[in-house]
C-alpha positions in Angstrom: 44.1 2.7 -15.5 40.4 2.5 -16.4 37.9 2.7 -13.5 35.2 0.0 -13.5 31.9 0.5 -11.8 30.8 -2.9 -10.8 27.4 -1.8 -9.6 26.4 -0.9 -13.1 26.2 -4.6 -13.8 23.6 -7.1 -12.6 24.9 -8.7 -9.4 23.9 -11.5 -7.0 22.7 -8.7 -4.7 20.3 -7.6 -7.4 19.1 -11.2 -7.7 18.5 -11.3 -3.9 16.5 -8.1 -4.1 14.2 -9.4 -6.8 13.5 -12.9 -5.3 12.4 -14.6 -2.1 14.4 -17.8 -2.6 17.1 -16.8 -5.1 15.2 -18.2 -8.1 11.6 -17.0 -8.1 11.1 -13.4 -9.4 8.7 -11.2 -7.4 6.2 -8.8 -9.0 7.5 -5.3 -9.7 5.4 -2.3 -8.7 6.0 0.3 -11.4 6.7 3.7 -10.0 7.5 5.1 -13.5 5.2 7.5 -15.2 1.8 5.8 -15.9 0.3 9.0 -17.2 1.5 8.5 -20.8 -1.3 6.0 -21.2 -3.8 8.9 -21.1 -1.8 10.9 -23.7 -1.9 8.0 -26.1 -5.6 7.5 -25.6 -6.1 11.1 -26.6 -4.0 11.1 -29.8 -5.6 9.9 -33.0 -3.0 8.2 -35.3 -3.2 8.0 -39.1 -1.0 6.4 -41.7 1.6 8.7 -43.2 0.8 9.3 -46.9 4.4 9.3 -48.1 6.0 6.4 -46.4 8.1 8.0 -43.6 6.8 11.5 -44.4 3.3 13.0 -44.3 2.3 15.7 -46.7 -0.2 18.4 -45.6 -1.8 21.1 -47.7 -2.8 24.1 -45.6 -5.3 26.7 -46.9 -3.7 30.1 -46.8 -6.7 32.1 -48.1 -8.3 33.3 -51.3 -8.8 36.8 -52.8 -12.0 38.5 -52.3 -15.0 37.9 -54.6 -15.6 40.5 -57.3 -18.5 43.0 -56.9 -19.7 43.5 -60.4 -22.3 45.1 -62.6 -23.7 43.8 -65.9 -21.1 43.3 -68.6 -18.2 43.8 -66.2 -15.6 41.0 -66.0 -14.6 38.9 -63.0 -10.9 38.2 -62.3 -9.9 34.6 -62.1 -8.6 33.4 -58.7 -7.4 30.3 -57.0 -7.2 28.7 -53.6 -3.7 29.5 -52.1 -2.1 26.6 -50.4 1.0 25.9 -48.3 2.7 22.5 -48.5 4.1 21.1 -45.2 6.0 17.9 -44.7 5.9 16.1 -41.3 8.4 13.4 -40.4 8.0 10.0 -38.9 10.8 9.4 -36.4 12.2 6.1 -35.0 12.9 5.6 -31.3 14.3 2.2 -30.3 15.4 0.2 -27.3 17.3 -3.0 -26.9 16.8 -5.4 -24.0 19.8 -7.7 -23.2 19.9 -10.1 -20.3 22.7 -12.6 -19.7 21.4 -16.1 -20.5 22.5 -17.5 -17.1 20.6 -14.8 -15.3 17.4 -16.1 -17.0 18.2 -19.8 -17.1 18.8 -20.0 -13.3 15.3 -18.7 -12.5 12.3 -20.9 -11.7 10.0 -18.4 -13.6 12.2 -17.0 -16.4 9.2 -15.9 -18.5 8.1 -13.6 -15.7 11.5 -11.9 -15.6 11.6 -11.4 -19.4 8.0 -10.0 -19.4 8.9 -7.6 -16.6 11.9 -6.3 -18.4 9.9 -5.9 -21.6 7.1 -4.1 -19.9 9.6 -1.7 -18.3 11.3 -1.0 -21.6 7.9 -0.6 -23.4 6.7 1.9 -20.8 10.0 3.9 -21.0 9.7 3.9 -24.8 6.2 5.3 -24.5 7.4 8.1 -22.2 10.1 9.0 -24.7 7.6 9.2 -27.5 5.4 11.6 -25.4 8.5 13.6 -24.4 9.3 14.0 -28.2 5.8 15.0 -29.0 6.1 17.8 -26.4 9.8 18.8 -26.3 11.2 17.5 -29.6 13.5 19.9 -31.5 14.9 19.2 -35.0 17.8 21.5 -34.2 19.1 18.6 -32.1 19.6 16.4 -35.3 17.9 15.0 -38.3 16.6 12.0 -36.2 14.4 14.5 -34.2 11.1 16.2 -35.0 9.6 19.4 -33.7 7.3 18.9 -30.7 4.5 21.1 -29.5 6.6 23.5 -27.5 9.1 24.0 -30.3 6.3 24.6 -32.8 4.7 27.1 -30.5 8.0 28.9 -29.9 8.4 29.2 -33.7 5.0 30.8 -34.2 4.8 34.6 -33.8 4.2 35.0 -30.1 1.5 37.7 -30.5 -1.0 36.2 -28.1 -2.9 34.1 -30.7 -1.1 30.9 -29.8 1.0 32.0 -26.8 -0.3 33.9 -23.8 1.9 34.8 -20.9 0.6 34.2 -17.3 0.2 37.9 -16.4 3.8 38.7 -17.1 5.7 36.3 -14.8 9.3 37.3 -15.6 11.2 34.3 -14.2 11.5 30.6 -14.9 7.9 29.2 -14.9 6.1 26.4 -16.5 3.3 26.0 -19.1 -0.1 24.7 -19.8 -0.7 23.2 -23.3 -4.0 23.2 -25.2 -4.3 20.8 -28.1 -7.2 19.9 -30.4 -6.7 16.3 -31.6 -8.4 16.2 -34.9 -7.8 14.6 -38.3 -10.6 16.1 -40.3 -10.5 19.1 -42.7 -10.9 21.7 -40.0 -7.3 20.8 -39.0 -5.8 19.9 -35.7 -3.0 17.8 -34.3 -2.6 14.1 -34.7 0.0 11.3 -34.7 1.4 9.6 -37.8 2.9 6.2 -38.4 4.6 4.6 -41.4 2.7 3.1 -44.4 2.5 -0.6 -44.5 5.8 -2.0 -45.7 8.0 0.9 -44.4 7.9 -0.1 -40.7 8.0 -3.9 -41.3 6.7 -6.0 -38.4 5.5 -2.8 -36.7 1.7 -2.5 -37.1 0.7 1.1 -36.2 4.4 1.9 -35.8 5.1 -0.1 -32.7 6.9 -3.4 -32.5 8.5 -5.7 -29.8 10.5 -8.5 -31.3 12.0 -11.3 -29.4 15.4 -11.9 -31.0 16.3 -15.0 -29.0 19.9 -15.5 -27.9 22.6 -13.3 -29.4 26.3 -13.0 -28.8 27.1 -9.8 -26.9 30.5 -8.1 -26.4 31.5 -7.3 -22.9 31.5 -3.5 -22.7 34.6 -3.6 -20.4 36.6 -6.0 -22.6 36.1 -6.0 -26.3 37.9 -9.4 -26.6 35.3 -11.1 -24.3 31.7 -12.0 -25.1 28.7 -13.7 -23.6 25.2 -14.8 -24.8 22.1 -12.8 -23.9 18.4 -13.0 -24.4 17.7 -10.0 -26.6 14.5 -8.1 -27.6 14.1 -5.1 -29.9 11.5 -2.5 -29.2 10.7 0.2 -31.8 8.3 3.1 -32.1 7.8 4.7 -35.4 5.8 7.9 -34.7 5.5 11.5 -35.8 3.5 14.6 -34.9 1.5 16.4 -37.5 -0.4 19.7 -37.1 -2.8 20.6 -39.8 -3.9 24.0 -38.4 -1.5 25.9 -36.2 -4.4 27.6 -34.5 -5.3 24.3 -32.8 -2.3 24.3 -30.5 -1.7 26.9 -27.8 0.2 27.5 -24.6 -0.3 29.5 -21.4 3.3 30.2 -20.7 5.5 31.4 -17.7 3.2 30.3 -14.9 4.7 30.7 -11.4 5.0 27.1 -10.1 4.7 28.3 -6.5 1.1 27.7 -5.2 -0.6 30.8 -4.1 2.1 33.2 -5.3 1.9 36.1 -7.6 1.5 35.2 -11.3 0.5 31.6 -10.4 -2.4 30.0 -12.2 -4.8 31.5 -9.6 -3.7 34.9 -10.9 -5.6 35.1 -14.2 -5.1 31.6 -15.4 -8.8 30.9 -16.0 -9.2 34.1 -18.0 -6.2 33.3 -20.1 -7.4 29.8 -20.9 -10.6 31.2 -22.2 -8.7 33.7 -24.3 -6.6 31.0 -25.9 -9.6 28.7 -26.5 -11.5 31.4 -28.3 -8.4 32.7 -30.2 -8.0 29.2 -31.7 -11.7 28.4 -32.1 -11.0 25.1 -30.5 -13.6 22.3 -30.8 -14.2 21.7 -27.1 -15.1 18.0 -27.6 -11.8 17.2 -29.2 -9.6 19.4 -27.1 -7.3 18.5 -24.2 -5.5 20.6 -21.6 -2.1 19.3 -20.5 -0.1 20.4 -17.4 2.3 19.0 -14.9 1.2 17.9 -11.4 2.3 21.3 -9.9 -0.1 23.3 -12.1 -2.9 20.7 -11.9 -2.7 21.1 -8.1 -2.9 24.9 -8.5 -6.0 24.4 -10.7 -7.8 22.1 -8.2 -7.0 24.3 -5.2 -8.3 27.4 -7.2 -11.4 25.4 -8.1 -12.3 24.6 -4.5 -13.8 28.0 -4.0 -15.5 28.1 -7.4 -19.1 26.7 -7.4 -19.5 27.1 -11.2 -19.3 25.1 -14.4 -15.8 26.2 -15.3 -14.4 23.4 -13.2 -16.3 20.2 -12.9 -15.6 16.4 -13.2 -16.4 14.4 -16.3 -16.0 10.8 -17.5 -13.5 10.1 -20.3 -12.6 6.5 -21.3 -14.4 5.3 -18.1 -12.3 7.5 -15.8 -13.4 10.6 -13.9 -11.2 13.6 -14.6 -11.3 17.3 -13.9 -12.7 19.3 -16.8 -12.5 22.9 -17.8 -15.8 24.5 -18.9 -17.5 21.2 -18.3 -16.1 19.3 -21.4 -12.4 19.8 -21.8 -10.4 17.2 -19.8 -7.3 18.3 -18.0 -4.5 15.8 -18.3 -1.4 15.2 -16.2 2.0 15.1 -17.9 4.8 14.1 -15.6 7.0 17.0 -14.6 10.0 15.1 -16.0 8.5 15.9 -19.4 6.6 19.1 -18.7 9.6 20.8 -17.1 10.0 24.4 -16.0 11.1 26.8 -18.7 10.7 30.5 -19.6 9.2 31.3 -23.0 9.6 34.5 -24.8 6.0 35.8 -25.3 5.1 39.3 -26.5 
């Protein structure tokens, strides 16, 4: 006999929680991750140049110039290039609410708006999670995020530096230069016009009206629901692999050996110089645990390495005076152990 979990469905108890009089929906205070907004403010997006793919030509070097004397020939040469294809991926959500749940409210539009806002925020979180943790090995619908790309690069210290050899499960700090010009950097991509129809800049929320929905517990029964479709067409492109870096395997315990306090500042400087990062276009990302370690460490440092700055009208902590340090929720920047030489 199948077990039915009645609390997975919307009940009259849920209605009582959301209203004061059984018919007027109250405002919802969102406790979901609001920090993805900062991430999207940082990322420049460009239109993919091949529909749902984006073609990048990377310069891989040229032969040396010829030193010659009179009447000696010069060998012909060409600019060597690597062709890279980046994918646009689709993430989608579907909002379904029983028509009678809405039609019995005094302010039905408020309820629908609240639901859509929650779905839209979660969709944004999932896009950020994919930009950071995505792995194409999980299926063709996925793309490689920053951590997967960094793991694939030879961990010689150019892109990946270990936090003084912490040999257990730690966490990471990411450094990203967001840049779309010829010097190369990371950026977002969205479909060309016509590929993601009704989705300008790759994002769409479409009210589908009422649709017939099958009861998940009884395939012979159905009901009508107010439906909305939320889509995000987005991909990550990296023109120059030097412009992404990671300080890996940081002890998440504040004040402990191999925590950020133990050589973290020196390693950040090393990574920034290895990649020749443009400080004005670079961001540092970490979870709240590591951000706390940074700020506690900075309490005793009366220098320009750690100072506040204004970005998009908000004051944030900056490294070296001009590189904003951004939170990424620890549900996205989770603890892991990277193999770093």
